[in-house]
Each structure stands twice: as C-alpha cells, then as structure tokens.
C-alpha positions as CSV (number, residue, x, y, z in Angstrom):
1,M,55.9,66.6,1.1
2,L,59.0,67.5,3.0
3,I,59.4,70.1,5.4
4,I,62.4,71.3,7.7
5,I,61.3,72.8,10.3
6,C,64.7,75.0,11.4
7,G,65.9,78.0,13.4
8,L,68.0,78.6,17.1
9,Q,67.5,76.7,20.3
10,G,65.0,77.8,22.2
11,T,61.9,79.5,19.9
12,G,59.4,76.6,20.3
13,K,61.0,74.8,17.1
14,T,59.5,71.3,18.3
15,T,56.0,72.5,19.0
16,V,55.1,73.9,16.1
17,A,57.1,71.0,14.4
18,K,54.1,69.6,16.9
19,I,51.6,71.1,15.0
20,I,51.9,70.9,11.4
21,T,52.8,66.8,11.9
22,K,48.7,67.1,12.0
23,V,48.6,69.5,9.8
24,V,49.6,67.8,7.5
25,K,49.5,64.7,8.8
26,A,53.7,63.7,8.5
27,I,56.3,61.9,10.4
28,L,57.9,63.9,12.3
29,L,62.3,63.6,13.2
30,R,64.3,65.4,15.8
31,T,68.0,65.3,15.4
32,D,67.2,65.4,18.9
33,V,66.1,62.1,19.0
34,I,68.3,60.6,16.3
35,R,71.0,62.0,18.6
36,K,70.1,60.5,21.1
37,E,69.6,57.2,19.9
38,L,73.4,57.0,17.9
39,I,75.2,58.9,20.4
40,N,76.3,58.5,24.4
41,N,77.9,61.5,25.5
42,P,77.6,63.6,22.4
43,V,80.2,66.5,22.2
44,Y,78.1,68.5,19.7
45,S,81.7,68.4,16.7
46,E,80.4,69.5,13.2
47,A,81.4,66.6,12.4
48,E,78.6,64.8,14.3
49,K,75.9,66.6,13.0
50,Q,76.4,66.1,10.2
51,L,76.4,62.4,11.1
52,I,73.4,63.6,11.9
53,Y,71.7,65.1,9.8
54,R,72.8,62.3,7.2
55,E,70.9,59.5,9.4
56,M,68.0,61.2,9.7
57,F,68.0,62.2,5.3
58,S,68.3,58.7,5.1
59,R,65.8,57.8,6.9
60,A,63.8,60.3,5.5
61,K,64.6,58.9,1.7
62,A,63.5,56.8,2.9
63,L,59.8,57.7,4.4
64,L,59.0,60.2,1.4
65,L,60.0,56.7,-0.8
66,N,56.5,54.9,1.1
67,K,54.7,58.2,-0.1
68,N,54.7,60.2,3.8
69,N,54.9,63.6,4.2
70,V,57.6,64.2,7.1
71,I,58.8,66.9,8.9
72,L,62.9,67.4,10.3
73,D,63.0,69.4,12.6
74,G,66.7,70.7,13.6
75,T,68.4,74.5,13.5
76,F,69.4,73.3,10.2
77,A,72.1,76.3,10.7
78,K,73.4,75.4,7.7
79,K,72.4,76.5,4.9
80,I,74.0,73.3,3.6
81,N,71.7,71.0,5.0
82,R,68.7,73.3,4.0
83,D,69.8,72.6,0.4
84,Q,70.3,69.0,1.1
85,A,67.6,68.8,1.9
86,G,66.0,70.7,-0.7
87,K,67.8,68.3,-2.5
88,L,66.6,65.2,-1.0
89,A,62.8,66.0,-1.9
90,R,63.9,67.2,-5.1
91,E,65.3,63.8,-5.8
92,T,61.9,62.2,-4.2
93,N,59.6,63.7,-6.4
94,N,58.2,65.5,-2.7
95,E,57.3,69.0,-2.4
96,F,59.5,70.9,-0.2
97,K,59.0,74.1,2.4
98,I,61.7,76.0,4.8
99,V,59.8,76.6,7.7
100,E,61.6,79.1,10.5
101,V,60.6,79.6,13.9
102,R,61.4,83.2,15.9
103,G,61.0,83.1,19.6
104,S,60.7,86.9,21.9
105,S,63.5,88.3,23.7
106,K,66.2,86.6,24.8
107,E,64.3,86.0,28.6
108,I,61.5,84.1,27.5
109,I,64.4,82.2,25.3
110,K,66.3,81.3,28.1
111,Q,63.4,81.1,30.4
112,R,62.2,78.7,28.3
113,L,66.1,76.6,27.9
114,N,66.0,76.7,31.2
115,D,62.7,75.4,32.0
116,R,62.9,72.8,29.3
117,I,61.8,69.0,30.8
118,K,61.5,65.5,29.8
119,D,62.8,66.7,26.6
120,E,65.5,64.9,24.4
121,S,66.9,68.2,23.7
122,D,70.0,69.3,25.4
123,G,70.5,72.9,24.3
124,L,70.4,75.6,27.2
125,Y,70.7,79.4,26.4
126,K,75.2,79.1,26.0
127,H,74.8,77.4,23.1
128,Y,71.2,79.8,21.5
129,L,74.0,82.3,22.4
130,K,76.7,80.9,19.6
131,Y,74.2,79.8,17.1
132,K,73.5,83.7,16.6
133,K,76.6,83.6,15.9
134,V,76.5,81.1,13.4
135,F,73.9,80.9,12.1
136,E,74.0,81.3,8.1
137,P,70.2,83.0,7.3
138,I,68.3,81.9,4.8
139,T,68.0,83.2,2.1
140,E,65.6,80.3,0.2
141,E,61.4,81.2,0.1
142,H,60.3,80.8,3.0
143,V,57.6,80.6,5.4
144,I,58.3,82.1,8.8
145,I,55.8,81.2,11.9
146,D,56.4,84.0,15.6
147,N,56.6,81.4,18.8
148,V,56.0,84.9,21.0
149,K,52.3,84.2,22.1
150,T,50.1,81.7,22.2
151,I,49.4,78.3,21.0
152,K,46.6,79.0,20.0
153,D,48.2,82.1,17.9
154,L,51.3,79.7,16.6
155,E,47.9,76.7,15.1
156,K,46.7,79.7,13.6
157,Q,49.6,80.6,11.6
158,I,50.4,77.8,10.8
159,N,46.7,77.3,9.4
160,N,47.3,80.7,7.0
161,Y,50.7,77.9,5.7
162,F,49.5,75.2,5.2
C-alpha cells in the first residue's frame, strides 16, 4: 500500500503520518528529511522540490517492490506530484490512498510552526501563507483528517479509515 499525506505546513501532516505508520505497519519517507540529506542550503526552488520528490519516489519504489507499505509525507501541493504517486502505486501493484490533513485556525498553525523544536522541517508561517495560495485542490477521492483536537481524536479519525 502507498499512502501520501498532504496538506499545508503546520497542519500536522507528520503527526498523522506517524500514527498511520503504526496502524498499517509502514515505512515513512518525509520530504523534509530527504531534503536535509541531499541539500545543505535549500532555496526551495521548484527544481529543488521536484528533485526531492523524484528521490522520494525512487526510494518508495524500491520499498514497495519489496512488499513494504509506504507512507510519503510532504505538502504534495501540486497535482502532478500526487499523480506521480498514484502512477507509482499502479506500477508496483499497490493500493493507493491520499490523506489530506487540515489544520485549524491560522493562529494555531502559526503557533505550531513557531514552536517546532528538533524537527527536520524548515516550514515557517510565511511558507504556509505562500502554499495556501498555490496549493492545487485535491479532486481525487481522498481521506480528510481534521487536526483540530487531540491526539486521541486523530487516532480515532485514522482508525475509522485504516
């Protein structure tokens, strides 16, 4: 199974991804971690972002071919990247799911981003605002997780879908 976790910065994608990872016994790949591995001083250009996604898909393909469930954690703001993930799932004969994580108010998201400690993500509130303008709507069938309450609430939502 291939699952992509997508949404804006600060919505709690990684928290949701880690919970789902345990539920479906999957391996988690994060764009933030891969970026840190490949690029010393990221500039977050479109070419750089696509390099990160290509690398993530390459790693995912090897894992899927070895019969692992895989979760990909990234904004997936562009439909083309979501489509690439779907194509990868089909090519490796795996079920494919899209999970969109939505956060609560802008104030809570801003606080989450400002409070990050020991996290690979460099996401700042200005990135959230930028991506909010360019995030291409998800028109494919997908699961929506509302990250507005507690971890227990997240777990309950996730267990309803997985």
